[in-house]
C-alpha positions, 0 to 999 in steps of 0.5 A, a space after each residue: 900885638 900885645 895881649 891875648 887878642 895879639 896872641 890869638 892873632 898870631 896863632 892864626 898867622 897875623 903879624 904887625 900891620 898898619 892898614 886896617 885888618 891888613 889892607 894894602 897901604 897906598 898913597 892918595 895918587 896911586 888908587 888905581 883899580 880900587 873900589 874902596 879906600 879907607 882914609 883916616 883923620 885924627 880930627 877936623 874942626 876942634 872947639 877951643 874947649 875939646 880940641 882933637 878929643 878923638 885924635 887917636 880913633 883911626 889908629 885905634 880902630 886899626 889896631 882892633 882889627 889887627 889880629 885878623 890881618 891874616 884872615 881877610 880870606 876866612 869866612 865872615 859870618 856877618 857877611 856869610 863870606 869872606 870880607 872881600 869878594 874874588 877880584 876886589 880891591 880895597 886900599 888903606 890910604 892912611 891917616 891925614 896930617 891935620 892941624 889943630 890950629 888950622 881948621 880951614 886948612 884941615 877941611 881943605 886938605 880932607 875935601 881934596 883927599 876925598 875927591 882924590 878917592 872919587 876921582 879914582 872910582 872908589 867909594 871913601 870910607 873915612 874914619 876918625 876923628 871929631 864929628 865935623 870930618 863929614 862936612 868937607 866929605 860931603 862938599 867933595 861930593 858936590 859933583 856926585 849928587 843928588 844925595 841922600 844922607 842917612 845919619 846913624 847918631 845919638 845927636 842930631 848936630 843941627 846947631 848953627 853955630 857953638 861958641 862961635 864955630 859954624 863948622 864943628 861937630 854940632 853942625 854937621 848935618 845943618 851945614 849939610 842941609 845947606 848944600 845943594 846936592 843934598 835932596 834928603 836927610 834921614 836921622 836915625 837914633 837920636 836919644 838922651 839930651 845933647 846940644 839940640 834945643 827945640 829951636 834946632 830941632 824944628 829948623 831940622 823939620 823945617 828943612 825936611 828932615 825925617 827923624 827916626 829916634 832910638 826909642 822908635 827903633 827899640 819899639 818897632 826896628 829899622 823898617 821904616 828907616 829903610 823904607 825912607 831910602 829912595 830906590 836907586 838913590 845915592 846914599 851917604 851914610 855918616 855914622 857917629 859910633 855913639 849911636 851904638 849903645 854904650 854896653 857895646 860901644 864905650 869909647 864916646 865922649 858921651 855914653 847915652 843908654 838906650 843906644 842902637 845894637 850892633 845888629 840894627 846898625 849893620 842891617 841898616 848898612 846893608 839895607 841901604 846897599 840892597 836898594 840904593 848905592 852907598 857913595 861914601 861912608 864915615 865912621 867918627 866920635 871914636 874915643 880911645 881914652 873912653 874905651 874899656 878893655 879895647 871892647 869898643 875898638 873891637 866893635 868898631 873894627 868888626 862893623 867897618 869890616 863888615 861895611 868894607 865887605 858890603 861896599 866892595 860887592 857893591 861896586 863889584 856888582 855895578 
């Protein structure tokens, strides 16, 4: 590990690691006993104009946590406890091999990988990678519904197609709305100008989506968003890191002022776990080339560490 962050990690005993925060690596066919499994993908369904523009995202997020690889048993003050409770098992299954010229094959591979994690009884934590990754992840959850989706994102992703592509990053929530096992979609953090047109927004409203825009969160907090989560529901959290304000998360393709704070996103995740069960989680759209001094990677890694801790406690308490 190079730089001051690496030196700090080395001082506390960290060394070179591959798994997120030093989690043990495992094959997808060897996940027995795991409660949480991290799975990376460099991309899924690229548009021809941008390709796998977040391809280095999973590696950058893992690198952001490398300095803390010796600290899994130390206090994490975001959680008020170590990341993993005693007896919990979290694994890192590494990155799927994806092909920028084979989008349908990528979706098949990701769908099958998530299905393996679910079959092992673990919660999949998907890191990437473009924002079409959640579509096959959600498809893999077909036998685990009915689902409530909490999307935390600067954009609503309700285009039916862009340049003829119906499975791309601008269509994620529209495709989700067409899945029979998805009962409810709550979208938090929308702001600025994105790909959505007035007709796309209206289509989402007609489909029953509830929006909690970033402006409302700034004015009133996250209470209404959490109130929309049904008690005991099965929830999938889809986090696009551009939901965070670019002052703390610069590593995104479209920086837009007025985003959510670290604590607002963290408390959304923690709040959901208090009243419902999170059955899958994704963190996507991390673009390393846009990062500033590794700041975004550190924020993503800190948030992911806290989320893994929340999920591990949820699963241990079942």
